[in-house]
C-alpha positions in Angstrom: 28.8 13.5 37.7 26.5 11.3 35.7 23.3 13.3 35.4 21.9 16.7 35.9 20.6 17.9 39.3 18.8 21.1 40.3 20.5 21.2 43.7 24.1 21.0 44.9 23.4 17.8 46.8 25.0 15.5 44.3 28.1 17.7 44.2 28.3 17.8 48.0 27.9 14.0 48.1 30.8 13.6 45.6 33.0 15.9 47.7 32.3 13.8 50.8 32.9 10.6 49.0 36.3 11.7 47.7 37.8 13.9 50.4 41.3 13.6 49.0 40.4 15.1 45.6 41.6 18.6 45.0 38.4 20.2 43.7 39.5 23.2 41.7 36.8 24.6 39.4 33.0 24.4 39.5 31.3 25.1 36.2 27.5 25.3 36.0 25.5 25.5 32.8 23.7 28.8 32.8 21.5 28.7 29.7 20.2 25.1 29.4 18.7 24.2 26.1 15.2 22.9 26.3 15.1 21.3 22.9 16.5 18.0 21.5 20.1 18.3 20.6 20.9 18.3 16.9 24.6 17.4 16.5 25.2 19.4 13.3 28.0 21.9 13.4 25.7 24.9 12.9 23.6 23.9 16.0 26.4 22.8 18.3 28.9 25.5 17.5 26.9 28.3 19.4 26.6 26.0 22.4 30.4 25.4 22.3 31.1 29.1 22.1 28.7 29.7 25.1 30.5 27.0 27.1 33.9 28.5 26.3 32.7 32.0 27.3 31.4 30.7 30.6 34.6 28.7 31.3 36.7 31.8 30.6 34.5 33.9 33.0 34.8 31.3 35.8 38.6 31.0 35.3 39.1 34.8 35.3 36.8 35.1 38.4 38.8 32.4 40.1 41.9 34.4 39.7 40.1 37.2 41.6 39.0 35.0 44.4 35.8 33.3 43.2 35.4 29.8 44.6 32.5 27.8 43.3 33.2 25.0 45.8 33.1 27.5 48.7 29.7 28.6 47.5 28.6 25.0 47.4 29.8 24.5 51.0 27.9 27.7 52.1 24.8 26.5 50.3 25.0 23.1 51.9 25.4 24.4 55.4 22.6 26.9 55.1 20.3 25.3 52.4 17.0 26.4 53.9 18.0 30.1 54.1 19.8 30.0 50.8 16.8 28.4 49.0 14.5 31.1 50.5 16.9 33.9 49.3 18.0 32.5 45.9 15.7 29.7 45.0 18.3 27.4 43.6 22.1 26.7 43.9 22.4 27.7 40.2 20.9 31.1 40.9 23.1 31.6 43.9 26.2 30.6 42.0 25.4 32.9 39.1 24.6 35.9 41.3 28.0 35.6 43.0 29.8 34.9 39.7 28.2 38.0 38.2 29.9 40.2 40.8 33.2 39.2 39.4 32.4 40.1 35.8 
């Protein structure tokens, strides 16, 4: 992926373009920063910790049956209904991930 997207469409397109790829884990940023990045250790370290915590949560949830790419497929096949219910793919993903925590 080369740039951020608010929908799962770019991920769905990538999956279609590369059908032989074994897609294993889908990680989504949950608390996006809305300020310019400052690449000093004291500002990037908390973001690194947050990313590691999220990755750990996703990997642990995957061991219990969580499948981010299955969620993406569900979203793509029912996008109108899903958007009405959750608003965004990120919100849907997070709501399901939270049930594994």
